[in-house]
C-alpha positions as CSV (number, residue, x, y, z in Angstrom):
1,M,-45.0,-114.8,-79.9
2,E,-45.3,-117.3,-82.7
3,T,-42.8,-117.5,-85.7
4,L,-45.8,-117.6,-87.9
5,P,-49.4,-116.1,-87.4
6,L,-51.1,-119.3,-85.8
7,Y,-52.4,-118.0,-82.6
8,R,-53.6,-114.5,-83.3
9,E,-52.4,-112.3,-86.3
10,E,-49.1,-111.4,-84.8
11,F,-45.8,-113.2,-85.3
12,V,-42.1,-112.3,-84.6
13,A,-41.0,-111.3,-88.1
14,G,-43.9,-108.8,-88.3
15,A,-43.3,-107.5,-84.7
16,V,-39.4,-106.9,-85.0
17,P,-39.5,-104.1,-87.5
18,L,-42.6,-102.4,-85.7
19,L,-40.8,-102.4,-82.6
20,K,-37.7,-101.2,-84.1
21,D,-38.9,-98.4,-86.3
22,V,-42.2,-97.2,-84.6
23,F,-42.9,-98.5,-81.0
24,I,-39.6,-98.3,-79.2
25,P,-38.4,-94.8,-80.7
26,R,-41.6,-93.4,-79.7
27,I,-40.8,-94.0,-75.8
28,L,-37.0,-93.8,-75.7
29,R,-36.0,-90.4,-73.9
30,Q,-39.5,-89.4,-73.1
31,D,-40.8,-88.4,-69.7
32,L,-43.0,-91.3,-68.8
33,S,-44.2,-91.4,-65.1
34,D,-46.4,-94.5,-65.2
35,P,-47.4,-97.4,-67.6
36,G,-50.4,-95.4,-68.9
37,D,-48.0,-93.0,-70.5
38,V,-46.5,-96.0,-72.5
39,T,-49.9,-97.1,-73.3
40,N,-51.0,-93.7,-74.6
41,R,-47.9,-93.1,-76.7
42,L,-48.7,-96.4,-78.6
43,A,-52.6,-96.0,-78.6
44,A,-52.7,-94.5,-82.1
45,F,-51.5,-97.8,-83.7
46,R,-54.2,-100.3,-84.2
47,G,-53.7,-103.9,-82.8
48,N,-50.3,-105.4,-82.4
49,R,-51.0,-106.0,-78.8
50,M,-48.2,-108.6,-78.3
51,A,-45.6,-106.1,-79.5
52,K,-47.0,-103.3,-77.5
53,S,-47.1,-105.4,-74.5
54,M,-43.2,-106.1,-74.7
55,V,-42.6,-102.3,-74.3
56,E,-45.3,-101.8,-71.7
57,M,-44.1,-104.7,-69.5
58,A,-40.6,-103.7,-69.7
59,F,-41.6,-100.4,-68.4
60,W,-43.5,-101.9,-65.4
61,D,-40.4,-103.9,-64.5
62,L,-38.2,-100.9,-64.7
63,L,-40.7,-98.8,-62.7
64,A,-40.7,-101.4,-59.9
65,K,-37.1,-101.6,-59.8
66,S,-36.7,-97.9,-59.5
67,Q,-39.0,-98.0,-56.4
68,N,-37.0,-101.2,-55.0
69,R,-40.4,-103.0,-54.9
70,P,-41.5,-106.3,-56.4
71,L,-43.7,-106.2,-59.5
72,C,-46.7,-107.7,-58.0
73,Q,-46.9,-104.9,-55.5
74,L,-47.3,-102.4,-58.2
75,L,-50.0,-104.5,-59.9
76,G,-52.0,-104.9,-56.7
77,G,-51.1,-108.3,-55.8
78,D,-50.3,-109.6,-52.3
79,R,-49.4,-113.4,-52.6
80,D,-46.1,-115.1,-52.2
81,Q,-47.1,-118.2,-54.2
82,I,-49.7,-119.0,-56.8
83,P,-51.5,-122.0,-57.8
84,V,-50.6,-123.7,-60.9
85,G,-51.9,-126.4,-63.2
86,V,-50.5,-128.2,-66.3
87,S,-51.3,-128.1,-70.0
88,L,-50.9,-131.4,-71.9
89,G,-50.9,-131.7,-75.6
90,I,-52.5,-134.5,-77.8
91,Q,-50.7,-137.8,-76.9
92,K,-50.4,-140.9,-79.2
93,S,-52.9,-142.9,-77.1
94,F,-55.3,-142.8,-74.2
95,S,-52.8,-144.8,-72.1
96,E,-50.1,-142.3,-72.7
97,T,-52.6,-139.5,-71.9
98,R,-53.3,-141.2,-68.5
99,D,-49.6,-141.8,-67.8
100,Q,-49.0,-138.0,-68.3
101,I,-51.9,-137.0,-66.1
102,Q,-50.6,-139.4,-63.3
103,K,-47.2,-138.1,-63.5
104,H,-48.3,-134.6,-63.1
105,L,-50.9,-135.2,-60.4
106,D,-48.1,-137.1,-58.7
107,Q,-46.1,-133.7,-58.8
108,G,-49.0,-132.0,-57.2
109,Y,-50.4,-129.8,-60.1
110,Q,-53.8,-128.5,-59.1
111,R,-55.5,-128.7,-62.6
112,V,-54.8,-130.8,-65.8
113,K,-55.8,-129.2,-69.1
114,L,-56.0,-131.5,-72.2
115,K,-56.0,-130.5,-75.6
116,I,-59.0,-131.7,-77.7
117,K,-60.1,-131.8,-81.3
118,P,-62.9,-133.5,-83.4
119,G,-62.6,-137.3,-83.0
120,W,-60.3,-136.8,-80.0
121,D,-62.7,-135.6,-77.3
122,V,-65.6,-137.5,-75.8
123,D,-64.0,-140.9,-75.7
124,L,-60.8,-139.6,-74.4
125,I,-62.5,-137.5,-71.6
126,R,-64.7,-140.6,-70.8
127,D,-61.5,-142.7,-70.4
128,V,-59.6,-140.1,-68.5
129,R,-62.5,-139.2,-66.0
130,G,-62.9,-143.0,-65.3
131,A,-59.3,-143.1,-64.3
132,F,-59.1,-139.9,-62.3
133,P,-62.7,-139.3,-60.9
134,N,-61.5,-136.6,-58.6
135,A,-59.0,-134.7,-60.6
136,V,-59.8,-131.1,-61.6
137,L,-59.8,-131.5,-65.5
138,T,-60.4,-128.9,-68.3
139,V,-60.3,-129.1,-72.0
140,D,-58.8,-126.7,-74.6
141,A,-60.3,-126.9,-78.1
142,N,-58.1,-124.3,-79.8
143,S,-61.1,-123.2,-81.9
144,C,-61.5,-126.5,-83.5
145,Y,-65.4,-126.7,-83.3
146,T,-68.4,-125.1,-84.8
147,L,-72.1,-124.6,-83.8
148,E,-72.7,-128.0,-85.7
149,D,-70.5,-129.6,-82.9
150,L,-72.9,-128.7,-80.1
151,P,-73.9,-132.4,-79.5
152,V,-70.4,-133.3,-78.9
153,L,-69.8,-130.4,-76.5
154,Q,-72.9,-131.3,-74.6
155,E,-71.7,-134.7,-74.3
156,L,-68.7,-133.4,-72.5
157,D,-71.2,-132.0,-69.9
158,R,-71.3,-135.4,-68.5
159,Y,-67.7,-135.6,-67.0
160,G,-67.4,-132.7,-64.7
161,L,-65.0,-130.5,-66.4
162,D,-64.1,-127.2,-64.8
163,Y,-64.4,-125.5,-68.1
164,I,-64.1,-125.9,-71.9
165,E,-61.7,-123.5,-73.3
166,Q,-62.2,-121.5,-76.7
167,P,-64.2,-124.3,-78.4
168,L,-65.3,-121.9,-81.3
169,A,-63.5,-119.4,-83.6
170,Y,-60.6,-117.3,-82.4
171,D,-62.3,-114.2,-82.9
172,D,-66.0,-115.1,-82.1
173,L,-68.2,-114.1,-79.2
174,I,-71.7,-114.4,-80.6
175,D,-71.4,-118.2,-81.4
176,H,-69.8,-118.9,-78.1
177,S,-72.9,-117.4,-76.4
178,K,-75.4,-119.8,-78.2
179,I,-73.2,-122.7,-77.1
180,Q,-72.9,-121.5,-73.5
181,A,-76.7,-121.1,-73.2
182,R,-77.0,-124.7,-73.9
183,L,-74.0,-126.2,-71.8
184,N,-73.7,-126.7,-68.1
185,T,-70.1,-126.7,-68.2
186,P,-68.5,-123.0,-68.3
187,I,-66.9,-121.8,-71.4
188,C,-63.4,-120.2,-71.0
189,L,-62.7,-117.5,-73.5
190,D,-59.0,-117.2,-74.5
191,E,-58.3,-115.9,-78.2
192,S,-61.6,-114.1,-78.3
193,I,-60.5,-111.7,-75.5
194,L,-58.2,-108.8,-76.6
195,S,-59.3,-106.2,-74.0
196,A,-61.6,-105.2,-71.2
197,E,-64.3,-104.2,-73.7
198,D,-64.2,-107.6,-75.2
199,V,-64.8,-109.0,-71.6
200,R,-67.8,-106.6,-71.1
201,K,-69.5,-107.6,-74.4
202,A,-68.7,-111.4,-73.7
203,L,-70.4,-111.1,-70.4
204,E,-73.3,-109.1,-71.3
205,I,-74.2,-111.7,-74.0
206,G,-73.2,-114.8,-71.9
207,A,-70.5,-115.9,-74.2
208,G,-68.6,-117.5,-71.3
209,R,-68.2,-117.8,-67.5
210,V,-64.3,-117.9,-67.1
211,I,-61.6,-115.7,-68.8
212,N,-58.1,-116.7,-69.7
213,I,-55.7,-113.6,-69.4
214,K,-52.6,-113.9,-71.5
215,V,-50.8,-110.5,-70.7
216,G,-49.1,-110.5,-74.2
217,R,-52.4,-111.2,-76.2
218,V,-54.3,-108.1,-74.2
219,G,-51.4,-105.6,-74.6
220,G,-49.8,-105.5,-71.3
221,H,-50.3,-105.4,-67.6
222,L,-52.6,-102.4,-67.5
223,E,-55.3,-104.0,-69.8
224,A,-54.8,-107.3,-67.9
225,I,-55.7,-105.5,-64.7
226,R,-58.6,-103.8,-66.2
227,I,-59.9,-107.2,-67.4
228,H,-59.2,-108.7,-64.0
229,D,-61.1,-106.1,-62.2
230,L,-64.1,-106.0,-64.6
231,A,-64.4,-109.9,-64.3
232,H,-64.0,-109.6,-60.5
233,S,-66.9,-107.1,-60.3
234,K,-69.0,-109.6,-62.3
235,G,-68.1,-112.6,-60.2
236,V,-66.4,-114.1,-63.0
237,P,-63.0,-116.1,-62.3
238,V,-59.9,-115.5,-64.3
239,W,-56.7,-117.4,-64.6
240,C,-53.3,-116.7,-66.2
241,G,-52.6,-118.5,-69.6
242,G,-49.2,-119.3,-71.0
243,M,-47.4,-119.0,-74.2
244,L,-44.2,-121.0,-73.8
245,E,-42.5,-118.1,-72.2
246,S,-38.9,-118.2,-71.2
247,G,-38.1,-117.0,-67.7
248,I,-38.7,-113.2,-68.1
249,G,-42.1,-113.8,-69.6
250,R,-42.9,-116.4,-67.0
251,A,-41.9,-114.2,-64.1
252,H,-44.3,-111.5,-65.4
253,N,-47.1,-114.1,-65.6
254,I,-46.4,-115.1,-61.9
255,H,-46.5,-111.6,-60.6
256,L,-49.7,-110.9,-62.4
257,A,-51.4,-113.9,-61.1
258,T,-51.0,-112.8,-57.6
259,L,-54.1,-110.4,-58.0
260,A,-56.9,-111.8,-56.0
261,N,-59.4,-112.7,-58.7
262,F,-56.8,-115.2,-60.4
263,S,-58.7,-118.0,-58.5
264,K,-58.1,-120.7,-60.9
265,P,-54.9,-122.6,-61.4
266,G,-53.0,-121.0,-64.3
267,D,-50.6,-122.4,-66.9
268,T,-47.3,-121.0,-65.2
269,S,-45.8,-124.6,-64.7
270,S,-42.2,-125.4,-64.0
271,S,-39.8,-123.9,-66.6
272,S,-38.0,-127.2,-66.8
273,R,-41.0,-128.8,-68.5
274,Y,-40.1,-126.5,-71.6
275,W,-36.6,-125.6,-71.3
276,H,-33.3,-127.6,-70.8
277,R,-31.9,-124.3,-69.7
278,D,-33.7,-121.1,-69.4
279,I,-32.3,-117.7,-70.1
280,I,-32.4,-116.5,-66.6
281,L,-30.2,-117.4,-63.5
282,E,-33.1,-118.2,-61.1
283,S,-35.1,-121.5,-61.2
284,L,-38.9,-121.1,-61.7
285,E,-40.1,-124.4,-60.5
286,A,-43.5,-125.2,-59.0
287,S,-43.5,-127.4,-55.8
288,Q,-46.8,-129.5,-55.1
289,G,-48.9,-127.1,-57.4
290,W,-47.6,-123.9,-56.1
291,M,-45.2,-121.6,-57.8
292,P,-43.2,-119.1,-55.6
293,V,-43.3,-115.5,-56.5
294,P,-39.7,-114.4,-57.4
295,K,-38.5,-112.0,-54.7
296,G,-36.6,-108.8,-55.2
297,P,-37.2,-105.6,-57.1
298,G,-39.2,-105.9,-60.4
299,I,-39.7,-109.2,-61.9
300,G,-37.3,-110.7,-59.4
301,V,-35.2,-112.5,-61.9
302,H,-32.0,-111.9,-63.8
303,V,-30.8,-112.6,-67.3
304,D,-28.1,-115.1,-67.8
305,W,-26.3,-112.9,-70.2
306,E,-23.4,-115.6,-71.0
307,F,-26.0,-118.0,-71.9
308,L,-28.2,-115.5,-73.9
309,K,-25.2,-114.3,-75.7
310,S,-24.2,-118.0,-76.7
311,S,-27.9,-118.6,-77.9
312,T,-28.4,-115.4,-79.7
313,V,-28.9,-115.5,-83.4
314,Y,-30.3,-111.9,-84.1
315,R,-29.3,-108.6,-82.4
316,E,-30.6,-105.1,-82.9
317,L,-29.5,-101.8,-81.2
318,I,-32.3,-99.3,-81.1
319,R,-31.6,-95.6,-80.4
320,P,-34.0,-92.7,-80.1
Protein backbone atom coordinates (compact mmCIF):
# COMPACT_ATOMS: atom_id res chain seq x y z
CA MET A 1 0.00 0.00 0.00
CA GLU A 2 1.27 3.49 -0.85
CA THR A 3 2.44 6.03 1.73
CA LEU A 4 0.37 8.53 -0.28
CA PRO A 5 -2.82 7.92 -2.31
CA LEU A 6 -1.06 7.70 -5.69
CA TYR A 7 -2.36 4.34 -6.97
CA ARG A 8 -5.96 4.24 -5.77
CA GLU A 9 -7.43 6.25 -2.90
CA GLU A 10 -5.94 4.19 -0.06
CA PHE A 11 -2.65 4.81 1.72
CA VAL A 12 -0.91 3.56 4.84
CA ALA A 13 -1.64 6.45 7.18
CA GLY A 14 -5.34 6.13 6.44
CA ALA A 15 -5.44 2.35 6.66
CA VAL A 16 -3.73 1.94 10.04
CA PRO A 17 -6.42 3.61 12.23
CA LEU A 18 -9.17 1.92 10.20
CA LEU A 19 -7.60 -1.50 10.79
CA LYS A 20 -6.89 -0.77 14.46
CA ASP A 21 -10.18 0.79 15.43
CA VAL A 22 -12.72 -0.82 13.09
CA PHE A 23 -11.76 -3.83 10.97
CA ILE A 24 -9.62 -5.99 13.24
CA PRO A 25 -11.77 -5.55 16.40
CA ARG A 26 -14.78 -6.76 14.40
CA ILE A 27 -13.19 -10.15 13.75
CA LEU A 28 -11.18 -10.87 16.91
CA ARG A 29 -12.75 -13.61 19.08
CA GLN A 30 -15.48 -14.17 16.52
CA ASP A 31 -16.63 -17.57 15.26
CA LEU A 32 -15.24 -17.46 11.73
CA SER A 33 -15.42 -20.71 9.78
CA ASP A 34 -14.42 -19.52 6.31
CA PRO A 35 -13.11 -16.40 4.54
CA GLY A 36 -16.63 -15.39 3.57
CA ASP A 37 -17.35 -14.77 7.25
CA VAL A 38 -14.56 -12.20 7.34
CA THR A 39 -15.82 -10.55 4.18
CA ASN A 40 -19.36 -10.39 5.54
CA ARG A 41 -18.28 -8.81 8.83
CA LEU A 42 -16.51 -6.03 6.93
CA ALA A 43 -19.05 -5.66 4.12
CA ALA A 44 -20.90 -2.73 5.69
CA PHE A 45 -17.87 -0.49 5.23
CA ARG A 46 -17.46 1.10 1.82
CA GLY A 47 -14.27 0.75 -0.19
CA ASN A 48 -10.93 0.40 1.62
CA ARG A 49 -10.30 -2.87 -0.15
CA MET A 50 -6.59 -3.01 0.56
CA ALA A 51 -7.13 -2.69 4.28
CA LYS A 52 -9.87 -5.33 4.13
CA SER A 53 -7.63 -7.63 2.11
CA MET A 54 -4.97 -7.60 4.81
CA VAL A 55 -7.44 -9.06 7.28
CA GLU A 56 -9.01 -11.49 4.82
CA MET A 57 -5.69 -12.79 3.47
CA ALA A 58 -4.35 -13.36 6.96
CA PHE A 59 -7.43 -15.48 7.67
CA TRP A 60 -6.81 -17.57 4.54
CA ASP A 61 -3.26 -18.23 5.72
CA LEU A 62 -4.42 -19.23 9.20
CA LEU A 63 -7.16 -21.45 7.78
CA ALA A 64 -4.73 -23.26 5.49
CA LYS A 65 -2.27 -23.74 8.36
CA SER A 66 -5.03 -25.09 10.60
CA GLN A 67 -5.69 -27.76 7.94
CA ASN A 68 -1.96 -28.36 7.32
CA ARG A 69 -2.46 -27.56 3.64
CA PRO A 70 -0.73 -25.11 1.30
CA LEU A 71 -2.80 -22.02 0.57
CA CYS A 72 -2.95 -22.77 -3.15
CA GLN A 73 -4.99 -25.91 -2.48
CA LEU A 74 -7.65 -23.93 -0.61
CA LEU A 75 -7.73 -21.32 -3.36
CA GLY A 76 -8.21 -23.98 -6.03
CA GLY A 77 -4.79 -23.97 -7.67
CA ASP A 78 -2.76 -27.02 -8.61
CA ARG A 79 0.64 -25.87 -9.92
CA ASP A 80 4.01 -26.16 -8.23
CA GLN A 81 5.48 -23.23 -10.18
CA ILE A 82 4.10 -20.22 -12.04
CA PRO A 83 5.34 -18.27 -15.10
CA VAL A 84 6.68 -14.83 -14.29
CA GLY A 85 7.60 -11.72 -16.20
CA VAL A 86 9.36 -8.54 -15.24
CA SER A 87 8.20 -4.92 -15.05
CA LEU A 88 10.73 -2.25 -15.98
CA GLY A 89 10.39 1.41 -15.12
CA ILE A 90 11.26 4.29 -17.41
CA GLN A 91 15.01 4.31 -18.03
CA LYS A 92 17.26 7.24 -18.93
CA SER A 93 17.65 6.23 -22.56
CA PHE A 94 16.60 3.70 -25.19
CA SER A 95 19.98 1.99 -24.89
CA GLU A 96 19.59 1.55 -21.13
CA THR A 97 16.12 0.15 -21.74
CA ARG A 98 17.52 -2.37 -24.21
CA ASP A 99 20.25 -3.33 -21.75
CA GLN A 100 17.69 -3.96 -19.01
CA ILE A 101 15.51 -6.01 -21.34
CA GLN A 102 18.46 -8.13 -22.45
CA LYS A 103 19.52 -8.68 -18.85
CA HIS A 104 16.11 -9.98 -17.84
CA LEU A 105 15.56 -12.04 -20.98
CA ASP A 106 18.91 -13.70 -20.27
CA GLN A 107 17.52 -14.56 -16.83
CA GLY A 108 14.62 -16.33 -18.52
CA TYR A 109 11.75 -13.96 -17.72
CA GLN A 110 8.81 -14.84 -19.96
CA ARG A 111 7.45 -11.34 -20.50
CA VAL A 112 8.90 -7.83 -20.31
CA LYS A 113 6.58 -4.96 -19.39
CA LEU A 114 7.71 -1.42 -20.12
CA LYS A 115 6.29 1.71 -18.56
CA ILE A 116 5.27 4.33 -21.12
CA LYS A 117 4.00 7.89 -21.04
CA PRO A 118 3.31 10.62 -23.63
CA GLY A 119 6.58 11.31 -25.42
CA TRP A 120 8.08 8.02 -24.24
CA ASP A 121 6.03 5.52 -26.20
CA VAL A 122 6.02 4.87 -29.94
CA ASP A 123 9.69 5.64 -30.63
CA LEU A 124 10.71 3.57 -27.62
CA ILE A 125 8.66 0.55 -28.64
CA ARG A 126 9.82 0.80 -32.24
CA ASP A 127 13.41 0.75 -31.03
CA VAL A 128 12.84 -2.10 -28.58
CA ARG A 129 10.86 -4.25 -31.01
CA GLY A 130 13.62 -3.86 -33.58
CA ALA A 131 16.15 -5.15 -31.05
CA PHE A 132 13.92 -7.93 -29.67
CA PRO A 133 11.63 -9.09 -32.48
CA ASN A 134 10.52 -12.27 -30.70
CA ALA A 135 10.22 -11.09 -27.10
CA VAL A 136 6.83 -11.04 -25.38
CA LEU A 137 6.43 -7.31 -24.74
CA THR A 138 3.69 -5.36 -22.99
CA VAL A 139 3.38 -1.72 -21.99
CA ASP A 140 1.85 -0.09 -18.92
CA ALA A 141 0.56 3.45 -19.30
CA ASN A 142 -0.57 3.97 -15.67
CA SER A 143 -3.51 6.12 -16.86
CA CYS A 144 -1.33 8.67 -18.69
CA TYR A 145 -3.43 8.95 -21.87
CA THR A 146 -6.81 10.29 -22.94
CA LEU A 147 -9.16 9.69 -25.86
CA GLU A 148 -7.23 12.35 -27.78
CA ASP A 149 -4.21 10.04 -27.72
CA LEU A 150 -5.94 7.32 -29.76
CA PRO A 151 -3.60 7.85 -32.78
CA VAL A 152 -0.58 7.19 -30.55
CA LEU A 153 -2.12 4.03 -29.12
CA GLN A 154 -3.10 2.88 -32.62
CA GLU A 155 0.51 3.34 -33.68
CA LEU A 156 1.52 0.86 -30.97
CA ASP A 157 -0.64 -1.73 -32.77
CA ARG A 158 2.21 -2.13 -35.25
CA TYR A 159 4.62 -3.69 -32.76
CA GLY A 160 3.00 -6.94 -31.69
CA LEU A 161 2.42 -6.08 -28.04
CA ASP A 162 0.67 -8.69 -25.93
CA TYR A 163 -1.44 -5.93 -24.35
CA ILE A 164 -1.54 -2.24 -23.39
CA GLU A 165 -2.19 -1.88 -19.68
CA GLN A 166 -4.52 0.82 -18.28
CA PRO A 167 -3.99 3.56 -20.86
CA LEU A 168 -6.86 5.77 -19.63
CA ALA A 169 -8.13 7.05 -16.28
CA TYR A 170 -7.77 4.88 -13.19
CA ASP A 171 -11.54 4.74 -12.61
CA ASP A 172 -12.71 4.53 -16.23
CA LEU A 173 -14.43 1.78 -18.19
CA ILE A 174 -16.47 3.68 -20.79
CA ASP A 175 -13.60 5.42 -22.58
CA HIS A 176 -11.54 2.24 -22.49
CA SER A 177 -14.33 0.56 -24.44
CA LYS A 178 -14.12 3.30 -27.09
CA ILE A 179 -10.36 2.84 -27.37
CA GLN A 180 -10.49 -0.97 -27.40
CA ALA A 181 -12.98 -0.95 -30.27
CA ARG A 182 -10.37 0.80 -32.42
CA LEU A 183 -7.30 -1.16 -31.35
CA ASN A 184 -6.10 -4.59 -32.43
CA THR A 185 -3.91 -4.88 -29.33
CA PRO A 186 -5.83 -6.03 -26.24
CA ILE A 187 -6.28 -3.55 -23.43
CA CYS A 188 -5.48 -4.91 -19.99
CA LEU A 189 -7.46 -3.32 -17.17
CA ASP A 190 -5.73 -2.77 -13.82
CA GLU A 191 -6.79 0.13 -11.60
CA SER A 192 -10.30 0.17 -13.08
CA ILE A 193 -11.07 -3.31 -11.71
CA LEU A 194 -12.06 -3.47 -8.04
CA SER A 195 -14.50 -6.38 -8.13
CA ALA A 196 -16.05 -9.16 -10.17
CA GLU A 197 -18.93 -6.79 -10.85
CA ASP A 198 -16.48 -4.36 -12.46
CA VAL A 199 -15.19 -7.20 -14.63
CA ARG A 200 -18.72 -8.10 -15.70
CA LYS A 201 -19.41 -4.52 -16.76
CA ALA A 202 -16.04 -4.15 -18.47
CA LEU A 203 -16.49 -7.28 -20.54
CA GLU A 204 -20.09 -6.45 -21.45
CA ILE A 205 -19.06 -3.12 -22.98
CA GLY A 206 -15.76 -4.36 -24.42
CA ALA A 207 -13.49 -2.20 -22.26
CA GLY A 208 -10.64 -4.72 -22.31
CA ARG A 209 -9.56 -8.23 -23.21
CA VAL A 210 -7.14 -8.99 -20.37
CA ILE A 211 -7.50 -8.48 -16.59
CA ASN A 212 -4.72 -7.75 -14.11
CA ILE A 213 -5.67 -9.10 -10.68
CA LYS A 214 -3.98 -7.47 -7.71
CA VAL A 215 -5.37 -9.24 -4.68
CA GLY A 216 -5.04 -6.20 -2.43
CA ARG A 217 -6.78 -3.92 -4.89
CA VAL A 218 -9.84 -6.19 -5.13
CA GLY A 219 -10.19 -6.79 -1.38
CA GLY A 220 -8.70 -10.25 -0.90
CA HIS A 221 -8.52 -13.76 -2.27
CA LEU A 222 -12.25 -14.42 -2.30
CA GLU A 223 -12.97 -11.57 -4.71
CA ALA A 224 -9.84 -12.42 -6.70
CA ILE A 225 -11.18 -15.94 -7.20
CA ARG A 226 -14.56 -14.57 -8.31
CA ILE A 227 -12.82 -12.35 -10.86
CA HIS A 228 -10.67 -15.24 -12.04
CA ASP A 229 -13.67 -17.52 -12.47
CA LEU A 230 -15.79 -14.93 -14.27
CA ALA A 231 -12.98 -14.06 -16.68
CA HIS A 232 -12.33 -17.76 -17.24
CA SER A 233 -15.96 -18.36 -18.14
CA LYS A 234 -15.72 -15.58 -20.75
CA GLY A 235 -12.43 -16.79 -22.21
CA VAL A 236 -10.56 -13.75 -20.92
CA PRO A 237 -7.05 -14.37 -19.51
CA VAL A 238 -5.86 -12.90 -16.22
CA TRP A 239 -2.47 -12.39 -14.64
CA CYS A 240 -1.24 -11.49 -11.17
CA GLY A 241 0.00 -7.94 -10.71
CA GLY A 242 2.48 -6.81 -8.09
CA MET A 243 2.67 -3.91 -5.64
CA LEU A 244 6.33 -4.14 -4.54
CA GLU A 245 5.31 -6.67 -1.91
CA SER A 246 7.66 -8.04 0.70
CA GLY A 247 7.88 -11.82 1.05
CA ILE A 248 4.52 -12.25 2.80
CA GLY A 249 2.50 -10.51 0.11
CA ARG A 250 4.66 -12.05 -2.63
CA ALA A 251 3.94 -15.54 -1.28
CA HIS A 252 0.20 -14.81 -1.31
CA ASN A 253 0.47 -13.67 -4.95
CA ILE A 254 2.34 -16.82 -5.94
CA HIS A 255 -0.27 -19.10 -4.39
CA LEU A 256 -3.11 -17.17 -6.05
CA ALA A 257 -1.43 -17.37 -9.45
CA THR A 258 -1.61 -21.18 -9.38
CA LEU A 259 -5.26 -20.99 -10.49
CA ALA A 260 -5.87 -22.21 -14.04
CA ASN A 261 -6.79 -18.94 -15.77
CA PHE A 262 -3.65 -17.12 -14.65
CA SER A 263 -2.38 -17.90 -18.14
CA LYS A 264 -0.12 -14.88 -18.69
CA PRO A 265 3.15 -14.32 -16.82
CA GLY A 266 2.65 -12.18 -13.72
CA ASP A 267 4.72 -9.52 -11.98
CA THR A 268 5.87 -11.84 -9.19
CA SER A 269 9.55 -11.68 -10.11
CA SER A 270 12.47 -12.40 -7.79
CA SER A 271 12.40 -10.69 -4.42
CA SER A 272 16.07 -9.72 -4.80
CA ARG A 273 15.09 -7.30 -7.58
CA TYR A 274 13.46 -5.12 -4.92
CA TRP A 275 14.98 -5.92 -1.53
CA HIS A 276 18.53 -6.28 -0.26
CA ARG A 277 17.00 -8.39 2.48
CA ASP A 278 13.42 -9.59 2.72
CA ILE A 279 11.41 -9.96 5.94
CA ILE A 280 11.01 -13.73 5.47
CA LEU A 281 13.52 -16.51 5.98
CA GLU A 282 12.89 -18.20 2.62
CA SER A 283 14.21 -17.00 -0.73
CA LEU A 284 11.53 -16.23 -3.32
CA GLU A 285 13.60 -16.29 -6.50
CA ALA A 286 12.55 -17.10 -10.04
CA SER A 287 14.57 -19.50 -12.18
CA GLN A 288 14.40 -19.23 -15.97
CA GLY A 289 11.07 -17.46 -15.83
CA TRP A 290 9.41 -19.78 -13.32
CA MET A 291 8.66 -19.01 -9.67
CA PRO A 292 8.35 -22.06 -7.39
CA VAL A 293 5.31 -22.13 -5.15
CA PRO A 294 6.42 -22.11 -1.48
CA LYS A 295 5.87 -25.48 0.10
CA GLY A 296 4.34 -26.17 3.48
CA PRO A 297 1.15 -25.10 5.26
CA GLY A 298 -0.41 -21.74 4.52
CA ILE A 299 1.66 -19.36 2.46
CA GLY A 300 4.71 -21.54 3.10
CA VAL A 301 7.09 -18.82 4.30
CA HIS A 302 8.16 -17.70 7.76
CA VAL A 303 8.78 -14.21 9.10
CA ASP A 304 12.36 -13.32 9.96
CA TRP A 305 11.36 -11.91 13.32
CA GLU A 306 14.80 -10.68 14.34
CA PHE A 307 15.27 -8.74 11.15
CA LEU A 308 11.70 -7.44 11.25
CA LYS A 309 12.22 -6.23 14.81
CA SER A 310 15.39 -4.39 13.81
CA SER A 311 13.53 -2.69 10.94
CA THR A 312 10.31 -1.81 12.78
CA VAL A 313 9.49 1.88 13.17
CA TYR A 314 5.93 1.51 14.48
CA ARG A 315 4.15 -1.20 16.45
CA GLU A 316 0.52 -1.52 17.48
CA LEU A 317 -1.05 -4.13 19.73
CA ILE A 318 -4.75 -4.68 18.99
CA ARG A 319 -7.09 -6.42 21.41
CA PRO A 320 -10.78 -7.27 21.01
